[in-house]
C-alpha positions in Angstrom: 33.3 30.7 -2.3 32.3 28.8 -5.3 29.4 29.8 -7.5 27.2 26.7 -7.2 26.8 28.1 -3.6 26.2 31.8 -4.3 22.3 31.5 -4.2 22.5 29.1 -1.0 23.9 31.9 0.9 21.8 34.6 -1.0 19.0 33.9 1.0 20.6 33.4 4.2 22.3 36.7 4.1 19.2 38.6 5.6 18.9 36.3 8.4 22.7 35.3 9.3 24.5 38.3 9.7 27.5 36.4 10.2 27.5 34.9 6.8 28.1 38.3 5.3 31.7 38.0 6.1 31.8 35.3 3.5 29.9 36.3 0.7 29.6 39.6 -1.5 26.7 41.9 -1.3 23.8 40.2 -3.2 21.0 42.8 -2.3 20.8 43.9 -6.2 19.0 40.3 -7.4 15.6 41.0 -7.5 14.0 37.6 -5.8 10.6 38.3 -7.3 12.0 37.3 -10.5 13.6 34.1 -9.3 11.7 31.0 -9.3 12.1 28.2 -7.3 11.0 25.0 -8.9 11.3 21.7 -7.2 14.8 20.6 -8.9 16.5 24.3 -7.3 14.8 23.5 -4.0 16.2 20.1 -3.8 19.6 21.2 -4.8 19.9 24.0 -2.5 18.6 21.9 0.2 21.1 19.3 0.0 23.8 22.1 -0.2 22.3 23.7 3.2 22.5 20.1 4.6 26.2 20.2 4.2 26.9 23.7 5.7 24.6 23.9 8.6 25.5 22.5 12.2 23.9 22.9 15.2 25.3 26.3 15.9 24.1 27.6 12.4 20.6 26.4 13.1 20.6 28.0 16.8 21.6 31.3 15.3 19.4 30.8 12.3 16.2 30.5 14.4 17.2 33.3 16.4 17.9 35.5 13.1 14.6 34.0 11.9 12.3 35.1 15.1 14.0 38.6 14.7 13.0 38.8 11.1 9.4 37.9 11.7 8.9 40.6 14.2 10.6 43.2 11.6 8.1 41.6 9.2 5.0 42.2 11.4 6.4 45.9 11.8 6.8 46.4 8.2 10.6 46.8 8.0 11.4 43.4 6.4 12.0 42.1 2.8 8.8 39.9 2.4 9.9 38.2 -0.8 13.3 37.0 0.8 11.5 35.7 4.1 8.9 33.9 1.9 11.4 32.2 -0.3 13.6 31.3 2.7 10.7 29.4 4.5 9.8 27.8 1.5 13.3 26.1 1.6 13.7 26.1 5.2 10.5 23.9 5.8 12.1 20.8 4.8 13.0 17.8 6.7 16.5 17.6 5.1 18.0 19.2 8.6 16.9 17.2 11.3 19.7 14.4 10.9 22.0 16.9 12.1 20.8 16.3 15.8 21.4 13.2 17.6 19.3 12.1 20.6 21.3 14.1 23.1 21.3 17.3 21.2 18.9 20.4 22.3 17.2 21.0 19.3 17.4 24.6 17.8 13.4 24.7 17.5 12.8 23.4 20.9 15.3 26.6 22.4 13.2 28.9 20.4 9.9 27.5 20.2 8.1 29.7 22.9 9.2 32.8 20.7 8.4 31.3 17.4 4.9 30.1 18.2 4.4 33.7 19.6 5.2 34.9 16.5 3.1 32.5 14.2 -0.1 33.2 16.7 0.6 36.9 16.1 0.9 36.4 12.2 -2.5 34.4 12.3 -4.2 37.5 13.4 -3.0 39.5 10.6 -4.9 40.0 7.4 -3.7 38.0 4.6 -1.6 39.8 1.9 0.4 39.0 -1.0 4.3 39.0 -0.3 5.3 38.0 -4.1 4.3 39.3 -7.4 3.4 36.9 -10.2 3.9 33.5 -8.2 3.6 30.2 -10.2 0.8 28.2 -10.3 2.1 26.2 -7.7 2.4 29.1 -5.2 0.2 31.7 -3.7 2.9 33.8 -2.5 0.9 35.4 0.2 1.1 35.8 4.1 -1.0 32.6 4.7 1.5 30.4 2.5 4.2 31.7 4.6 2.4 31.1 7.8 1.8 27.4 6.7 5.7 27.0 6.0 6.5 28.2 9.6 4.0 25.7 11.0 5.4 23.2 8.9 8.8 23.5 10.8 7.2 21.5 13.4 6.8 18.7 11.0 10.1 18.8 9.5 12.6 19.6 11.9 11.9 17.6 15.1 13.9 14.6 15.2 12.4 11.5 16.6 15.3 11.2 19.2 15.4 15.1 20.0 14.8 16.5 23.1 11.5 17.8 23.6 10.1 16.0 20.5 6.5 15.1 21.6 6.2 18.8 23.0 7.3 20.1 19.8 4.4 18.0 17.8 2.0 19.0 20.1 2.6 22.6 19.5 2.7 22.2 15.6 -0.5 20.4 15.8 -2.3 23.2 18.0 -1.2 25.4 15.4 -2.3 23.5 12.6 -5.6 23.5 14.0 -5.5 27.2 14.8 -4.4 27.4 11.1 -7.4 25.7 9.6 -9.6 27.8 11.7 -8.1 30.9 10.2 -7.9 29.7 6.7 -10.5 27.0 6.5 -11.3 27.3 2.8 -7.8 27.7 1.3 -5.4 25.3 -0.3 -3.7 23.2 3.0 -0.5 21.7 3.3 -0.4 18.0 3.9 2.4 18.6 6.3 -0.2 20.6 8.6 -2.9 17.9 8.3 0.2 15.1 9.1 0.4 17.5 12.5 -3.2 17.4 13.5 -2.9 13.8 15.5 -0.2 15.4 17.8 -2.3 18.3 18.9 -3.8 18.7 22.5 -7.1 16.7 22.7 -7.1 15.9 19.0 -10.3 14.1 18.7 -12.2 17.4 20.2 -10.6 19.6 18.0 -11.0 17.5 14.9 -14.8 16.9 15.1 -15.4 20.6 16.3 -13.5 21.6 12.9 -15.8 19.2 10.9 -18.8 20.7 12.5 -17.5 24.3 11.6 -17.1 23.3 8.1 -20.7 21.7 7.6 -22.2 24.5 9.3 -20.5 27.1 7.4 -22.6 29.2 5.2 -19.9 29.5 2.8 -20.3 27.3 -0.2 -17.5 26.8 -2.6 -15.0 24.2 -3.9 -12.4 24.9 -1.1 -14.9 24.2 1.7 -15.7 20.9 0.0 -11.9 20.1 -0.3 -11.5 20.7 3.3 -14.0 18.5 4.4 -12.7 15.8 2.2 -9.4 16.1 3.5 -10.3 15.8 6.8 -12.8 12.9 6.5 -10.4 11.1 4.4 -7.9 10.9 7.5 -10.3 9.1 9.0 -12.1 6.8 6.5 -10.6 7.5 3.2 -9.1 5.1 0.5 -5.7 5.4 1.4 -5.8 5.0 5.4 -3.7 2.4 7.1 -4.7 0.5 10.1 -2.0 2.5 12.1 -3.5 5.9 10.9 -4.5 7.9 14.1 -8.0 9.1 13.0 -8.8 5.8 11.3 -8.1 3.9 14.8 -10.1 6.3 16.4 -12.9 6.6 13.9 -15.4 5.0 16.5 -14.6 7.8 18.8 -14.6 10.6 16.4 -18.2 9.6 15.3 -19.3 9.5 19.2 -18.3 13.0 19.5 -19.7 13.9 16.0 -23.1 12.5 16.8 -23.7 15.5 19.3 -23.1 17.9 16.4 -25.1 15.6 14.0 -28.1 15.9 16.2 -28.2 19.5 15.6 -27.5 19.6 11.6 -30.4 20.4 9.4 -31.1 17.7 6.9 -29.3 19.9 4.2 -26.2 19.4 6.4 -26.4 16.1 6.9 -26.8 15.5 3.0 -23.7 17.5 2.8 -21.8 15.9 5.0 -22.6 12.4 3.8 -22.6 13.4 0.0 -19.3 15.6 0.3 -17.3 13.8 2.9 -18.3 10.2 2.4 -19.8 9.7 -1.0 -17.8 12.2 -3.4 -14.5 11.4 -1.5 -15.0 7.5 -2.9 -15.5 9.0 -6.1 -19.2 8.3 -5.9 -21.8 10.7 -7.6 -25.2 9.6 -7.4 -25.9 12.8 -9.8 -23.4 12.5 -12.4 -24.0 16.3 -13.2 -22.2 17.1 -10.0 -19.3 15.3 -11.4 -19.5 17.0 -14.5 -19.7 20.5 -13.0 -16.4 19.6 -10.9 -14.8 18.8 -14.1 -15.9 22.0 -16.0 -14.5 23.8 -12.8 -11.0 22.2 -13.3 -11.0 23.4 -17.1 -12.2 26.7 -15.8 -9.1 26.8 -13.4 -6.7 25.6 -16.2 -7.8 28.2 -18.5 -7.3 31.1 -16.3 -4.1 29.7 -14.5 -0.5 30.7 -15.9 0.2 27.1 -17.3 1.8 25.6 -20.4 -0.2 25.9 -23.3 0.2 22.2 -24.2 -0.3 20.8 -20.7 -3.6 23.0 -21.0 -4.7 21.5 -24.2 -3.7 17.9 -23.3 -5.9 18.4 -19.9 -8.7 19.8 -21.4 -8.8 17.0 -24.1 -8.8 14.3 -21.2 -11.4 16.3 -19.2 -13.8 16.7 -21.8 -13.4 13.1 -22.7 -14.3 12.0 -19.2 -17.3 14.5 -19.5 -18.4 12.6 -22.6 -17.8 9.2 -21.0 -20.1 10.3 -18.1 -22.8 11.7 -20.5 -23.0 8.8 -22.8 -23.6 6.1 -20.0 -24.5 7.8 -16.4 -25.6 4.6 -15.0 -22.3 3.0 -15.8 -20.6 5.9 -14.2 -22.3 5.8 -11.0 -21.9 1.8 -10.5 -18.2 2.0 -11.5 -18.1 4.5 -8.3 -19.7 2.1 -6.0 -17.8 -1.0 -7.5 -14.4 0.7 -7.1 -15.3 2.1 -3.6 -16.5 -1.2 -2.2 -13.5 -3.2 -3.5 -11.2 -0.8 -1.6 -13.4 -0.6 1.8 -14.1 -4.5 2.1 -10.9 -4.5 4.0 -11.1 -1.5 6.2 -13.5 -2.7 9.3 -13.4 0.3 11.2 -14.6 2.4 8.1 -17.3 -0.2 7.4 -18.5 0.2 11.1 -18.2 3.9 10.7 -20.5 3.9 7.8 -23.0 1.8 9.3 -23.2 3.6 12.5 -23.4 7.0 10.6 -26.4 5.4 8.5 -28.1 4.6 12.0 -27.6 8.5 12.8 -29.1 9.7 9.8 -32.1 7.7 9.3 -34.4 10.6 7.6 -31.3 11.7 5.1 -32.2 12.0 1.6 -28.5 10.4 0.9 -29.2 7.6 3.5 -30.1 5.4 0.5 -26.8 6.0 -1.0 -24.8 5.4 1.8 -26.7 2.3 2.7 -26.0 1.1 -1.0 -22.3 1.4 -0.4 -22.4 -0.7 2.9 -24.5 -3.4 1.0 -22.2 -3.6 -1.9 -19.0 -3.6 0.6 -20.3 -5.9 2.4 -21.8 -8.4 -0.1 -18.0 -8.3 -1.9 -16.4 -9.0 1.3 -18.4 -11.8 1.8 -18.0 -13.5 -1.6 -15.5 -16.2 -1.8 -12.7 -15.4 -4.1 -11.8 -17.7 -6.9 -8.2 -16.7 -6.7 -7.2 -16.2 -3.1 -3.6 -15.9 -2.6 -2.3 -18.7 -0.2 0.9 -17.9 2.1 1.2 -21.3 3.2 1.3 -24.0 0.6 1.7 -27.5 1.6 4.3 -28.3 -0.9 6.6 -25.7 -1.5 9.2 -25.1 -4.2 12.6 -23.8 -3.9 12.6 -22.3 -6.9 9.5 -20.1 -8.1 10.5 -19.7 -11.8 11.0 -23.4 -12.2 7.2 -23.9 -10.4 6.1 -21.7 -13.3 7.1 -24.5 -15.8 5.3 -26.8 -13.7 2.2 -24.7 -13.6 2.3 -24.2 -17.5 2.3 -27.8 -18.1 -0.4 -28.8 -15.5 -2.7 -25.4 -15.7 -2.5 -24.2 -19.3 -1.2 -27.6 -21.5 -2.9 -30.4 -19.6 -5.8 -28.4 -18.3 -5.5 -30.6 -14.8 -4.8 -27.9 -12.3 -8.0 -25.8 -11.7 -9.4 -23.1 -11.7 -7.4 -21.9 -14.4 -5.8 -18.3 -13.4 -7.2 -15.4 -15.2 -5.7 -11.8 -14.4 -8.6 -10.1 -15.1 -11.0 -11.9 -12.8 -8.1 -11.9 -10.4 -7.8 -8.2 -10.6 -11.5 -7.4 -10.4 -11.5 -9.4 -7.2 -8.2 -8.2 -5.5 -8.8 -5.4 -3.0 -6.0 -4.4 -1.5 -4.6 -2.0 -4.2 -6.0 -1.1 -7.5 -3.9 -3.1 -10.1 -3.9 -1.3 -13.5 -3.0 -3.9 -16.0 -2.4 -1.8 -18.6 0.0 0.4 -16.8 1.8 -2.5 -14.6 1.9 -5.2 -17.4 5.1 -4.5 -18.7 6.4 -6.1 -15.7 5.6 -8.7 -13.7 2.7 -7.9 -11.3 3.9 -9.1 -7.9 0.2 -9.9 -6.6 -0.1 -12.2 -9.6 3.1 -13.9 -9.1 2.3 -14.1 -5.5 -0.6 -16.4 -6.3 1.2 -18.8 -8.2 3.9 -18.7 -5.3 1.2 -19.9 -3.0 -0.6 -22.2 -5.3 -1.0 -25.8 -3.9 0.0 -28.6 -6.3 -1.0 -32.1 -4.9 1.6 -34.9 -5.0 -0.8 -36.5 -7.5 -0.9 -33.7 -10.1 2.9 -33.4 -9.9 3.4 -37.1 -10.4 1.6 -36.6 -13.9 4.7 -34.2 -15.0 6.7 -35.9 -17.6 7.8 -33.0 -19.8 8.5 -29.3 -18.9 9.2 -26.5 -21.6 10.8 -23.1 -21.0 9.5 -21.3 -24.2 11.7 -18.2 -25.2 8.7 -16.9 -27.2 9.5 -18.3 -30.6 6.3 -20.5 -29.6 4.3 -17.8 -28.8 5.3 -17.9 -25.0 4.1 -19.3 -22.2 0.7 -18.9 -21.1 1.5 -18.3 -17.5 3.8 -15.5 -18.8 0.5 -13.6 -20.1 -1.1 -13.9 -16.7 1.8 -12.6 -14.6 3.7 -10.6 -17.0 0.7 -9.6 -19.8 3.0 -7.7 -22.4 6.2 -9.9 -21.8 7.8 -9.2 -25.2 11.0 -11.0 -26.0 11.0 -9.1 -29.2 11.7 -6.0 -27.5 14.4 -7.7 -25.3 12.3 -9.4 -22.4 14.1 -12.4 -21.2 12.5 -15.6 -19.7 12.1 -15.7 -15.8 15.4 -17.8 -15.5 15.7 -21.1 -13.3 18.4 -21.1 -10.7 20.3 -23.8 -9.0 17.8 -23.9 -6.3 15.6 -25.9 -8.8 17.7 -29.2 -8.0 15.9 -29.2 -4.7 12.7 -29.3 -6.5 13.3 -32.4 -8.9 12.2 -34.8 -6.0 8.9 -33.1 -6.3 8.5 -34.5 -9.8 9.3 -38.3 -9.7 8.3 -38.9 -13.3 10.0 -35.9 -15.0 11.9 -37.4 -18.2 12.4 -33.9 -20.1 12.9 -30.4 -20.1 12.7 -28.7 -23.2 14.5 -24.8 -23.5 16.3 -24.8 -20.3 19.3 -23.2 -22.1 17.2 -19.9 -21.8 18.0 -19.7 -18.1 21.8 -20.0 -18.9 21.9 -23.1 -16.7 25.0 -23.5 -14.4 26.8 -26.8 -14.7 25.9 -27.5 -11.0 22.0 -27.4 -12.3 22.6 -29.5 -15.3 24.3 -32.0 -13.4 21.1 -32.4 -11.0 19.1 -33.0 -14.0 21.4 -35.8 -15.6 21.7 -37.1 -12.3 18.1 -38.1 -12.4 18.4 -39.1 -16.0 15.9 -36.1 -17.0 16.9 -35.4 -20.6 17.7 -31.7 -21.4 16.7 -30.7 -24.8 17.3 -27.2 -26.8 14.1 -25.6 -28.1 13.9 -25.3 -31.7 14.2 -21.6 -32.4 
């Protein structure tokens, strides 16, 4: 047995008696001091994947269920069980099963489901001492990992896939009702749409949170997570709760009719506005940031990390205090920009506003709706056209043409401005400062689809590919803001495809700097055949 696999079998030794014939007795190792960081977890998971087969997994599930029973009877080793499940609740093992296989989880799901439900009745207890900041090390976290098996292990082609997902979804809802105001795994949230009658359970859980008398950040966080699954910034059109948002609000309306004014305001403020980073009262955001600082100072984090993050948080507080109006407006602007393409979300917000006519926060909700619709209906200066009338075969060659017509001769309008384009672009948030060291795909897509008339193309007599010695092309500043030939950035090379584009430029006489593209003999010949002079750029 190689040493690199020793820890792999260490955790398995307690569950898989048949492994003990292959490994030495490792019971002396203190698992309470063994920290499972992500790198180590990934390494072990890769090793397990090589070792596990169908028979192994079947025996492993059987041993796991026995160990869970021993745990409930106080006869288990909690730390080993905890760490094992952290590793085992991974999707790395689903590939072992093909569509004809009878899945190990399906074989044991009745017993496993029963064990999980029994554990959900237990009082939460600590299982390991001195957990890392990323861990809780308690029973709640272990049960979460158990339920995550229903997300990670079933293969789409496995027998009983839908049944396993349904059981996992039901257990996830039970978990959230048992531990509603503690950190929740995204895997469990992902299981919710698969549950029995998910819309009813989903709306009931939201109602329970809104009506809860508990008032802390964990309650706020769970409401934010649940609502974000339906109308959040990052929802996709294919997401279950996004598609069902109209039905959800219809079910939720029954509860809303019984909510107090404070509960309605809480749902709108915490579930909707704050979820979109809209804080009509900036002091709320400042208090939230101070809470983050307190957690950092109380947690077991690296001192340098704490110092850096606290400095960033304090700067954020200072920015809010210096100009609270700008902070509020920035929240509305960002939200409207993202929501303008989410028709289901806009409809949800409009109907929510109608259901809450007397809410104090309705004015803020209506402002968000109005701003979103105004932006949605504003004509874009630089819309991306996917079907240009005249198509170039070589986009990089087309950029030379655009440089000549748009930035040198000022004939091709409107003149593209990246900052204005980013301000109007809504499919995602483009960060020029972070992304500008490479070509920004959306800016390049604009130029790819840009229509150039035959009349303008006929005005092109000369093209230049600037290597940067003359300051570089203006079009580069728009698609690749921090392009820097001094740091090794090269020009976007013109390829052989450009020969197909030459007929589009009937009056082209000269191309300067094509040598920067290292043109092939074939490409050079195509220019010469049309009596187009190729001139090296003075450098």
